DSSP file (Angstrom, degrees, kcal/mol; ACC not computed):
  #  RESIDUE AA STRUCTURE BP1 BP2  ACC     N-H-->O    O-->H-N    N-H-->O    O-->H-N    TCO  KAPPA ALPHA  PHI   PSI    X-CA   Y-CA   Z-CA
    1    1 A M              0   0    0      0, 0.0     2,-0.2     0, 0.0     0, 0.0   0.000 360.0 360.0 360.0 138.7    0.0    0.0    0.0
    2    2 A K        -     0   0    0      1,-0.1     2,-0.2     2,-0.0     3,-0.0  -0.495 360.0-130.4 -78.6 144.1    1.2    3.4   -0.9
    3    3 A R     >  -     0   0    0     -2,-0.2     4,-1.9     1,-0.1     3,-0.4  -0.624  18.8-118.7 -90.6 154.5    1.9    5.9    1.8
    4    4 A F  H  > S+     0   0    0     -2,-0.2     4,-2.6     1,-0.2     5,-0.2   0.865 113.6  57.8 -59.5 -37.7    0.5    9.4    1.6
    5    5 A K  H  > S+     0   0    0      1,-0.2     4,-1.7     2,-0.2    -1,-0.2   0.886 106.3  48.9 -62.3 -39.8    4.0   10.9    1.6
    6    6 A D  H  > S+     0   0    0     -3,-0.4     4,-1.0     2,-0.2    -1,-0.2   0.903 112.8  47.1 -66.9 -41.2    5.0    8.9   -1.5
    7    7 A I  H  < S+     0   0    0     -4,-1.9     3,-0.4     1,-0.2    -2,-0.2   0.903 111.5  51.4 -66.6 -40.9    1.8   10.0   -3.3
    8    8 A R  H  < S+     0   0    0     -4,-2.6    -1,-0.2     1,-0.2    -2,-0.2   0.853 111.2  47.2 -66.0 -35.6    2.3   13.6   -2.3
    9    9 A N  H  < S+     0   0    0     -4,-1.7    -1,-0.2    -5,-0.2     2,-0.2   0.646  88.3 102.2 -83.6 -14.9    5.9   13.7   -3.6
   10   10 A K     <  -     0   0    0     -4,-1.0     2,-0.4    -3,-0.4    -3,-0.0  -0.490  68.9-135.8 -71.7 136.2    5.2   12.1   -6.9
   11   11 A T        -     0   0    0     -2,-0.2     2,-0.4     2,-0.0    -2,-0.1  -0.750  14.6-154.6 -95.8 141.6    5.0   14.5   -9.8
   12   12 A Y        -     0   0    0     -2,-0.4     2,-0.5     2,-0.0     0, 0.0  -0.898   8.2-139.1-114.0 141.5    2.3   14.3  -12.4
   13   13 A T        -     0   0    0     -2,-0.4     2,-0.6     2,-0.0    -2,-0.0  -0.876  14.9-146.8-100.6 132.2    2.4   15.6  -15.9
   14   14 A V        -     0   0    0     -2,-0.5     2,-0.7     2,-0.0    -2,-0.0  -0.861   6.8-155.1-100.4 125.5   -0.6   17.3  -17.1
   15   15 A F        -     0   0    0     -2,-0.6     2,-0.5     2,-0.0    -2,-0.0  -0.892  11.2-170.7-102.9 116.9   -1.4   16.9  -20.8
   16   16 A E        -     0   0    0     -2,-0.7     2,-0.3     0, 0.0    -2,-0.0  -0.927  10.9-145.7-111.1 128.8   -3.5   19.7  -22.3
   17   17 A E        -     0   0    0     -2,-0.5     2,-0.1     1,-0.0    -2,-0.0  -0.658  14.0-129.1 -88.9 144.9   -4.9   19.4  -25.8
   18   18 A T     >  -     0   0    0     -2,-0.3     4,-2.2     1,-0.1     5,-0.2  -0.453  28.8-106.4 -82.4 166.6   -5.2   22.3  -28.0
   19   19 A D  H  > S+     0   0    0      1,-0.2     4,-2.5     2,-0.2     5,-0.2   0.887 121.4  53.7 -60.9 -39.2   -8.5   23.1  -29.7
   20   20 A A  H  > S+     0   0    0      1,-0.2     4,-2.2     2,-0.2    -1,-0.2   0.895 108.4  49.2 -64.2 -39.6   -7.1   21.9  -33.0
   21   21 A Q  H  > S+     0   0    0      2,-0.2     4,-2.4     1,-0.2    -1,-0.2   0.907 111.5  49.3 -65.9 -41.2   -6.0   18.6  -31.5
   22   22 A R  H  X S+     0   0    0     -4,-2.2     4,-2.5     2,-0.2    -2,-0.2   0.917 111.5  48.7 -63.8 -43.1   -9.4   18.0  -30.0
   23   23 A K  H  X S+     0   0    0     -4,-2.5     4,-2.6     2,-0.2    -1,-0.2   0.902 112.1  48.5 -64.2 -41.0  -11.2   18.8  -33.3
   24   24 A A  H  X S+     0   0    0     -4,-2.2     4,-1.9     2,-0.2    -1,-0.2   0.904 112.2  49.1 -65.5 -40.5   -8.9   16.5  -35.2
   25   25 A K  H  X>S+     0   0    0     -4,-2.4     5,-1.2     2,-0.2     6,-1.0   0.905 112.9  47.7 -64.4 -41.6   -9.5   13.7  -32.6
   26   26 A F  H ><5S+     0   0    0     -4,-2.5     3,-0.6     1,-0.2     9,-0.5   0.908 111.7  49.6 -66.4 -42.7  -13.3   14.2  -32.8
   27   27 A A  H 3<5S+     0   0    0     -4,-2.6    -1,-0.2     1,-0.2    -2,-0.2   0.841 107.5  54.4 -66.8 -33.3  -13.3   14.2  -36.6
   28   28 A S  H 3<5S-     0   0    0     -4,-1.9    -1,-0.2    -5,-0.2    -2,-0.2   0.688 113.5-117.9 -75.9 -15.9  -11.3   11.0  -36.8
   29   29 A G  T X<5S+     0   0    0     -4,-0.8     3,-1.3    -3,-0.6     9,-0.3   0.403  82.4 118.1  97.9  -3.2  -13.8    9.3  -34.6
   30   30 A A  T 3 <S+     0   0    0     -5,-1.2    -4,-0.2     1,-0.3    -5,-0.1   0.769  77.6  48.4 -69.0 -24.3  -11.4    8.5  -31.7
   31   31 A A  T 3  S-     0   0    0     -6,-1.0    -1,-0.3    -9,-0.1    -5,-0.1   0.198 128.1 -91.2-101.4  16.2  -13.4   10.6  -29.3
   32   32 A G  S <  S+     0   0    0     -3,-1.3    -2,-0.1    -7,-0.2    -6,-0.1   0.784  76.5 154.0  81.9  27.1  -16.8    9.1  -30.2
   33   33 A G    >   -     0   0    0     -7,-0.3     3,-1.7    -8,-0.3     6,-0.2   0.071  64.7 -75.8 -76.2-168.7  -17.6   11.7  -32.9
   34   34 A P  T 3  S+     0   0    0      0, 0.0    -7,-0.1     0, 0.0    -1,-0.1   0.742 132.9  49.4 -65.6 -22.6  -19.9   11.2  -35.9
   35   35 A N  T 3  S+     0   0    0     -9,-0.5    -8,-0.1    -8,-0.1     2,-0.1   0.281  83.0 131.2 -97.9  10.7  -17.2    9.1  -37.7
   36   36 A S    <>  -     0   0    0     -3,-1.7     4,-1.7     1,-0.1     3,-0.3  -0.349  59.9-138.1 -67.3 140.6  -16.6    6.8  -34.7
   37   37 A S  H  > S+     0   0    0     -8,-0.2     4,-1.8     1,-0.2    -1,-0.1   0.813 104.6  60.6 -68.4 -28.4  -16.7    3.1  -35.3
   38   38 A S  H  > S+     0   0    0     -9,-0.3     4,-0.8     1,-0.2    -1,-0.2   0.855 104.8  48.8 -67.4 -32.2  -18.7    2.6  -32.1
   39   39 A K  H  4 S+     0   0    0     -3,-0.3     3,-0.5    -6,-0.2    -2,-0.2   0.892 110.5  50.5 -70.8 -39.4  -21.4    4.8  -33.6
   40   40 A R  H  < S+     0   0    0     -4,-1.7     3,-0.5     1,-0.2    -2,-0.2   0.824 106.7  55.0 -69.0 -29.6  -21.4    2.8  -36.8
   41   41 A K  H  < S+     0   0    0     -4,-1.8     2,-0.6     1,-0.2    -1,-0.2   0.742  94.7  69.1 -74.9 -22.4  -21.7   -0.5  -35.0
   42   42 A K     <  +     0   0    0     -4,-0.8     2,-0.3    -3,-0.5    -1,-0.2  -0.203  69.9 154.5 -90.6  44.2  -24.8    0.6  -33.1
   43   43 A M        -     0   0    0     -2,-0.6     3,-0.1    -3,-0.5    -3,-0.1  -0.576  34.7-158.0 -76.2 128.7  -27.0    0.6  -36.3
   44   44 A D  S    S+     0   0    0     -2,-0.3     2,-0.4     1,-0.2    -1,-0.2   0.893  79.2  32.9 -73.1 -40.5  -30.7    0.0  -35.6
   45   45 A E  S    S-     0   0    0      3,-0.0    -1,-0.2     0, 0.0     3,-0.1  -0.942  71.5-159.3-122.4 140.0  -31.5   -1.2  -39.0
   46   46 A A        -     0   0    0     -2,-0.4    -2,-0.0     1,-0.1     0, 0.0  -0.681  40.5 -76.3-108.7 165.0  -29.3   -3.2  -41.3
   47   47 A P        -     0   0    0      0, 0.0     2,-0.4     0, 0.0    -1,-0.1  -0.335  54.1-144.3 -57.7 145.3  -29.5   -3.7  -45.1
   48   48 A L        -     0   0    0     -3,-0.1     2,-0.5     2,-0.0    -3,-0.0  -0.944  16.8-165.1-125.0 134.3  -32.3   -6.1  -45.9
   49   49 A V        +     0   0    0     -2,-0.4     2,-0.3     6,-0.0     0, 0.0  -0.978  30.9 138.9-118.6 120.3  -32.5   -8.8  -48.6
   50   50 A M        -     0   0    0     -2,-0.5    -2,-0.0     1,-0.1     2,-0.0  -0.861  56.7 -71.7-144.5 175.8  -36.0  -10.1  -49.3
   51   51 A S     >  -     0   0    0     -2,-0.3     4,-2.0     1,-0.1     5,-0.2  -0.327  53.1-104.7 -68.8 162.1  -38.2  -11.1  -52.2
   52   52 A D  H  > S+     0   0    0      1,-0.2     4,-1.9     2,-0.2     5,-0.1   0.912 119.5  45.9 -57.7 -47.6  -39.5   -8.3  -54.3
   53   53 A M  H  > S+     0   0    0      1,-0.2     4,-2.3     2,-0.2    -1,-0.2   0.821 109.1  55.6 -70.3 -30.2  -43.1   -8.4  -53.0
   54   54 A D  H  > S+     0   0    0      2,-0.2     4,-2.3     1,-0.2    -1,-0.2   0.869 106.9  50.9 -68.0 -35.1  -41.9   -8.6  -49.4
   55   55 A I  H  X S+     0   0    0     -4,-2.0     4,-2.3     2,-0.2    -2,-0.2   0.919 110.0  49.8 -64.9 -42.9  -39.9   -5.4  -49.9
   56   56 A V  H  X S+     0   0    0     -4,-1.9     4,-2.6     1,-0.2     5,-0.2   0.919 111.0  49.9 -60.9 -43.5  -43.0   -3.7  -51.3
   57   57 A K  H  X S+     0   0    0     -4,-2.3     4,-2.3     1,-0.2    -1,-0.2   0.905 110.3  49.5 -62.1 -41.8  -45.0   -4.9  -48.3
   58   58 A S  H  X S+     0   0    0     -4,-2.3     4,-1.9     2,-0.2    -1,-0.2   0.887 111.8  49.0 -66.8 -37.2  -42.4   -3.6  -45.9
   59   59 A L  H  X S+     0   0    0     -4,-2.3     4,-2.3     2,-0.2    -2,-0.2   0.941 113.5  44.8 -66.0 -47.1  -42.4   -0.2  -47.6
   60   60 A T  H  X S+     0   0    0     -4,-2.6     4,-2.6     1,-0.2    -2,-0.2   0.860 111.6  54.0 -67.2 -33.4  -46.1    0.1  -47.7
   61   61 A Q  H  X S+     0   0    0     -4,-2.3     4,-2.5    -5,-0.2    -1,-0.2   0.905 108.8  49.0 -65.1 -40.7  -46.3   -1.0  -44.0
   62   62 A K  H  X S+     0   0    0     -4,-1.9     4,-2.3     2,-0.2    -2,-0.2   0.917 112.4  47.6 -64.6 -43.6  -43.8    1.7  -43.0
   63   63 A I  H  X S+     0   0    0     -4,-2.3     4,-2.4     2,-0.2     5,-0.2   0.922 112.5  49.5 -63.3 -43.5  -45.8    4.4  -44.9
   64   64 A E  H  X S+     0   0    0     -4,-2.6     4,-2.4     1,-0.2    -2,-0.2   0.907 110.5  50.1 -62.2 -42.1  -49.0    3.2  -43.3
   65   65 A D  H  X S+     0   0    0     -4,-2.5     4,-2.2     2,-0.2    -1,-0.2   0.916 110.8  49.4 -62.1 -43.5  -47.5    3.2  -39.8
   66   66 A D  H  X S+     0   0    0     -4,-2.3     4,-1.9     1,-0.2    -2,-0.2   0.914 113.0  46.3 -63.1 -43.1  -46.2    6.8  -40.4
   67   67 A L  H  X S+     0   0    0     -4,-2.4     4,-2.2     1,-0.2    -1,-0.2   0.874 110.7  53.4 -67.2 -36.2  -49.6    8.0  -41.6
   68   68 A H  H  X S+     0   0    0     -4,-2.4     4,-2.4     2,-0.2    -1,-0.2   0.899 107.0  51.7 -65.2 -40.1  -51.3    6.3  -38.7
   69   69 A K  H  X S+     0   0    0     -4,-2.2     4,-2.0     1,-0.2    -1,-0.2   0.908 110.5  48.8 -61.7 -41.7  -49.0    8.0  -36.2
   70   70 A L  H  <>S+     0   0    0     -4,-1.9     5,-3.2     1,-0.2     6,-0.3   0.895 110.0  51.8 -64.7 -39.0  -49.9   11.3  -37.8
   71   71 A K  H ><5S+     0   0    0     -4,-2.2     3,-1.1     3,-0.2    -2,-0.2   0.905 109.3  49.7 -63.6 -41.8  -53.6   10.5  -37.6
   72   72 A I  H 3<5S+     0   0    0     -4,-2.4    -1,-0.2     1,-0.3    -2,-0.2   0.901 111.7  48.1 -64.1 -40.3  -53.4    9.7  -33.9
   73   73 A R  T 3<5S-     0   0    0     -4,-2.0    -1,-0.3    -5,-0.2    -2,-0.2   0.401 114.9-119.0 -80.6   4.5  -51.5   13.0  -33.2
   74   74 A K  T < 5S+     0   0    0     -3,-1.1    -3,-0.2    -4,-0.2    -2,-0.1   0.859  86.0 113.3  58.4  38.6  -54.2   14.8  -35.2
   75   75 A Q    > < +     0   0    0     -5,-3.2     3,-1.8    -6,-0.1     4,-0.4  -0.141  23.9 133.8-125.0  35.6  -51.5   16.0  -37.7
   76   76 A F  G >   +     0   0    0     -6,-0.3     3,-1.1     1,-0.3     4,-0.3   0.737  60.0  73.1 -61.9 -23.3  -52.7   14.0  -40.7
   77   77 A E  G >  S+     0   0    0      1,-0.3     3,-1.0     2,-0.2     4,-0.4   0.807  88.0  62.5 -62.5 -28.2  -52.4   17.1  -42.9
   78   78 A K  G <  S+     0   0    0     -3,-1.8     3,-0.3     1,-0.2    -1,-0.3   0.806 108.4  41.9 -66.2 -28.4  -48.6   16.7  -42.8
   79   79 A G  G <> S+     0   0    0     -3,-1.1     4,-1.8    -4,-0.4     3,-0.3   0.363  86.1  97.8 -97.9   4.3  -49.0   13.3  -44.5
   80   80 A W  H <> S+     0   0    0     -3,-1.0     4,-2.4    -4,-0.3     5,-0.2   0.860  79.5  55.4 -64.1 -36.4  -51.6   14.4  -47.0
   81   81 A S  H  > S+     0   0    0     -4,-0.4     4,-2.1    -3,-0.3    -1,-0.2   0.859 106.5  52.2 -65.2 -33.2  -49.0   15.0  -49.8
   82   82 A T  H  > S+     0   0    0     -3,-0.3     4,-2.3     2,-0.2    -1,-0.2   0.907 108.7  50.1 -66.2 -41.9  -47.8   11.4  -49.3
   83   83 A V  H  X S+     0   0    0     -4,-1.8     4,-2.4     1,-0.2    -2,-0.2   0.917 111.2  48.8 -62.6 -43.6  -51.4   10.1  -49.7
   84   84 A Q  H  X S+     0   0    0     -4,-2.4     4,-2.2     1,-0.2    -1,-0.2   0.889 110.8  50.4 -64.8 -38.7  -51.9   12.1  -52.9
   85   85 A A  H  X S+     0   0    0     -4,-2.1     4,-2.0     2,-0.2    -2,-0.2   0.899 111.5  48.2 -66.3 -40.4  -48.6   10.8  -54.3
   86   86 A L  H  X S+     0   0    0     -4,-2.3     4,-1.6     2,-0.2    -2,-0.2   0.900 111.1  50.8 -65.5 -40.5  -49.6    7.2  -53.5
   87   87 A A  H  X>S+     0   0    0     -4,-2.4     5,-3.4     1,-0.2     4,-0.6   0.893 109.0  51.4 -64.1 -39.7  -53.0    7.8  -55.1
   88   88 A K  H ><5S+     0   0    0     -4,-2.2     3,-0.9     3,-0.2    -1,-0.2   0.895 107.6  52.6 -65.0 -39.5  -51.4    9.2  -58.2
   89   89 A L  H 3<5S+     0   0    0     -4,-2.0    -1,-0.2     1,-0.2    -2,-0.2   0.845 111.0  48.1 -62.1 -33.4  -49.1    6.1  -58.5
   90   90 A A  H 3<5S-     0   0    0     -4,-1.6    -1,-0.2    -5,-0.1    -2,-0.2   0.518 123.3-104.8 -86.6  -5.2  -52.2    3.9  -58.3
   91   91 A G  T <<5S+     0   0    0     -3,-0.9    18,-1.6    -4,-0.6     2,-0.2   0.732  84.1 106.5  90.7  23.5  -54.1    5.9  -60.9
   92   92 A Y  E   < -A  108   0A   0     -5,-3.4     2,-0.3    16,-0.2    -1,-0.3  -0.753  56.1-141.6-124.2 171.6  -56.5    7.7  -58.6
   93   93 A K  E     -A  107   0A   0     14,-2.5    14,-2.5    -2,-0.2     2,-0.4  -0.965  16.6-156.0-128.6 150.3  -57.0   11.2  -57.2
   94   94 A V  E     +A  106   0A   0     -2,-0.3     2,-0.3    12,-0.2    12,-0.2  -0.952  12.5 175.6-128.6 148.9  -58.1   11.9  -53.6
   95   95 A T  E     -A  105   0A   0     10,-2.2    10,-3.1    -2,-0.4    -2,-0.0  -0.989  27.0-160.5-148.1 154.8  -59.8   14.9  -52.1
   96   96 A K    >   +     0   0    0     -2,-0.3     3,-1.3     8,-0.2     7,-0.1   0.374  55.1 122.1-112.8  -0.3  -61.3   16.0  -48.8
   97   97 A T  T 3  S+     0   0    0      1,-0.3     3,-0.1     8,-0.1    -2,-0.1  -0.419  83.1   4.0 -68.9 138.4  -63.5   18.7  -50.1
   98   98 A A  T 3  S+     0   0    0      1,-0.2     2,-0.3    -2,-0.1    -1,-0.3   0.759 105.1 122.0  60.2  30.1  -67.2   18.4  -49.3
   99   99 A Q    <   -     0   0    0     -3,-1.3    -1,-0.2     4,-0.1     3,-0.1  -0.823  68.8 -96.7-116.7 158.8  -66.6   15.3  -47.2
  100  100 A Q    >   -     0   0    0     -2,-0.3     3,-2.0     1,-0.2     2,-0.1  -0.237  59.2 -75.8 -65.3 162.4  -67.4   14.5  -43.6
  101  101 A K  T 3  S+     0   0    0      1,-0.3    -1,-0.2     3,-0.0     3,-0.1  -0.412 121.8  15.4 -62.6 130.5  -64.6   15.0  -41.0
  102  102 A G  T 3  S+     0   0    0      1,-0.3     2,-0.3    -2,-0.1    -1,-0.3   0.546 104.8 112.1  83.4   7.4  -62.1   12.1  -41.3
  103  103 A K    <   -     0   0    0     -3,-2.0     2,-0.4    -7,-0.1    -1,-0.3  -0.856  46.8-162.8-115.7 150.2  -63.4   11.0  -44.7
  104  104 A T        -     0   0    0     -2,-0.3     2,-0.5    -3,-0.1    -8,-0.2  -0.986  12.6-139.2-132.2 141.5  -61.6   11.1  -48.1
  105  105 A F  E     -A   95   0A   0    -10,-3.1   -10,-2.2    -2,-0.4     2,-0.4  -0.881  17.6-165.9-103.5 128.5  -63.1   10.8  -51.6
  106  106 A R  E     +A   94   0A   0     -2,-0.5     2,-0.3   -12,-0.2   -12,-0.2  -0.935  12.6 168.5-114.7 135.8  -61.2    8.7  -54.2
  107  107 A Y  E     -A   93   0A   0    -14,-2.5   -14,-2.5    -2,-0.4     2,-0.1  -0.964  36.5 -94.2-142.4 160.8  -61.9    8.9  -57.9
  108  108 A D  E     -A   92   0A   0     -2,-0.3     2,-0.4   -16,-0.2   -16,-0.2  -0.419  38.8-113.3 -74.0 146.9  -60.2    7.7  -61.1
  109  109 A I        -     0   0    0    -18,-1.6     2,-0.4    -2,-0.1    -1,-0.1  -0.670  31.2-125.9 -77.3 130.2  -57.9    9.9  -63.1
  110  110 A K              0   0    0     -2,-0.4    -1,-0.0     1,-0.1   -18,-0.0  -0.643 360.0 360.0 -80.1 132.4  -59.5   10.8  -66.4
  111  111 A K              0   0    0     -2,-0.4    -1,-0.1     0, 0.0    -2,-0.0   0.412 360.0 360.0-104.9 360.0  -57.2    9.9  -69.3
C-alpha cells in the first residue's frame, strides 16, 4: 500500500490538448464523434434482402405506420402529400373537399 508521503511527492504531468487537436481527434472518430466506429456499430437497421413483393409490403407497411401516427396525433395534414402521391401512383386522385370529417373521396384519373 502506498503511503501518503509517496503519493504527495510524486510529480504528475498534465497533458493539455489544444482546440485543433481536440477537433482532429473528434473528426477522426477517436473521441466518439460522428465518424466513430462505435457509432457505426450501433446501427438500428441493417441492409435487408427479401423477395420483391416482401420489400413492397415492408415499404407500404412503413408508410401506413407513419400516416397512422400522424392521424393519432391529429396531424394528418402533414402526410396528405404522401397520400396524394400514392393515389397518383395507383391511378387515382383523392380529395377531402365536401366530405365529412375524417373521410376522403377517391376517384379515377380521367385519361
